[in-house]
MIGU-842379 format. One line per field, with one value per residue (C-alpha): x, y, z; residue in one letter; residue number from 0. Coordinates in steps of 0.001 Angstrom, whole numbers, plus 500000, padded with zeros to 6 digits. Last residue first. Layout:
<atoms>
east = [X ...]
north = [Y ...]
up = [Z ...]
residuo = [A ...]
num = [NUM ...]
</atoms>
This chain:
<atoms>
east = [258047 256505 253900 256167 256837 253120 252741 255637 254053 250683 252268 254055 250881 248847 251486 251666 247881 247808 250665 249004 245738 247549 249252 246139 244705 243513 239985 240028 243649 243840 240566 241689 244969 243073 241001 244132 246021 243194 242957 246737 246906 244143 245841 249243 247719 246028 248837 251239 249107 247145 243780 243453 243662 240414 239926 242982 243457 239789 239997 242962 241422 238146 240022 242053 238994 237067 239844 239882 236102 236535 238961 236669 233549 235003 233325 234427 232257 235236 234119 233187 236576 238370 236373 237268 240966 240856 239440 242266 244953 243251 243200 246864 247805 245908 247497 250959 250646 249464 252239 254856 253509 253539 250515 250154 249620 247109 247743 251028 253659 256252 255742 256688 253722 252472 251063 247289 247183 243506 242188]
north = [351703 354984 356430 359177 360400 360742 362714 364998 365681 366310 368751 370601 370947 372095 374668 375974 376380 378049 380417 381380 382088 384226 386267 387067 385280 385961 385325 383191 382056 381711 379757 377363 376966 376186 373461 371999 372078 370367 367607 367119 367174 364588 362396 362620 362247 358998 357636 357359 354597 354523 354253 350500 351211 353171 355577 357842 357686 358473 361470 362791 362085 363747 366771 367134 366887 369290 371882 371694 372149 375154 376756 376131 377295 380590 381510 385106 386182 386791 384032 381643 381817 381612 378534 376859 377677 376391 373087 372954 373571 371090 368311 368941 368851 365613 363797 365164 363990 360512 360182 361264 358834 355931 354943 351200 349222 346413 342669 343065 340543 343056 345107 342204 340664 341388 338338 337909 334408 333506 330522]
up = [423011 421933 424295 425656 422123 421409 424635 423723 420337 422034 424490 421663 419600 422609 423538 419963 419780 423209 422281 418992 420786 423359 420635 418665 415663 412143 410907 407747 407684 411473 411640 408908 410796 413996 412344 410715 414029 415890 413296 413347 417135 417453 414825 416534 420013 418901 416711 419658 421190 424412 422634 423325 427069 427069 430000 430068 426303 425719 428033 426082 422673 423668 425054 421847 419585 421838 421638 417840 417792 420099 417661 414701 416565 417849 421138 421601 424531 426837 429205 426367 424711 428086 429101 425788 426235 429816 428567 426029 428638 431000 428391 427484 431183 431850 428922 429733 433346 432304 429738 432259 434875 432461 430421 430261 427094 427335 427532 429367 428364 427154 430321 432552 434307 437812 439562 439539 438004 437869 439832]
residuo = [R R L S G A L L A L L I T T L A I L V A G L G G I G S T V I F V L N L V L S V S G A V I P V A P K R L A A V V L M G V A A A I V V V N G A I R L P E A Q D I A V H L V I D G L N V L A V V I T L V R G L T G V A P T L A E S R P R A R L D A M]
num = [118 117 116 115 114 113 112 111 110 109 108 107 106 105 104 103 102 101 100 99 98 97 96 95 94 93 92 91 90 89 88 87 86 85 84 83 82 81 80 79 78 77 76 75 74 73 72 71 70 69 68 67 66 65 64 63 62 61 60 59 58 57 56 55 54 53 52 51 50 49 48 47 46 45 44 43 42 41 40 39 38 37 36 35 34 33 32 31 30 29 28 27 26 25 24 23 22 21 20 19 18 17 16 15 14 13 12 11 10 9 8 7 6 5 4 3 2 1 0]
</atoms>
């Protein structure tokens, strides 16, 4: 019969996401989903910005569903890809204040998430 007793964190087979990590993951996904909805609603669907949003959302959902993705590298890579896509957009098209705030917020949330996943 399998041993179902709780194990100490160091013995766990898969990394757990604490409450802070879970909240940050959900918040960063919702911020980026809201950004996509806003782009579409105001008829300014910018492919580079939306691609960055999709990368972040995919990483967040993946981290919530797949235990092997609950590592600091995942939000760091997702944030880096998103930031590069957004910087290319800024250089080629410029950006408004709200866009800059959303990019900064996403970057900060992903950095905090990566920090919360460190052991």
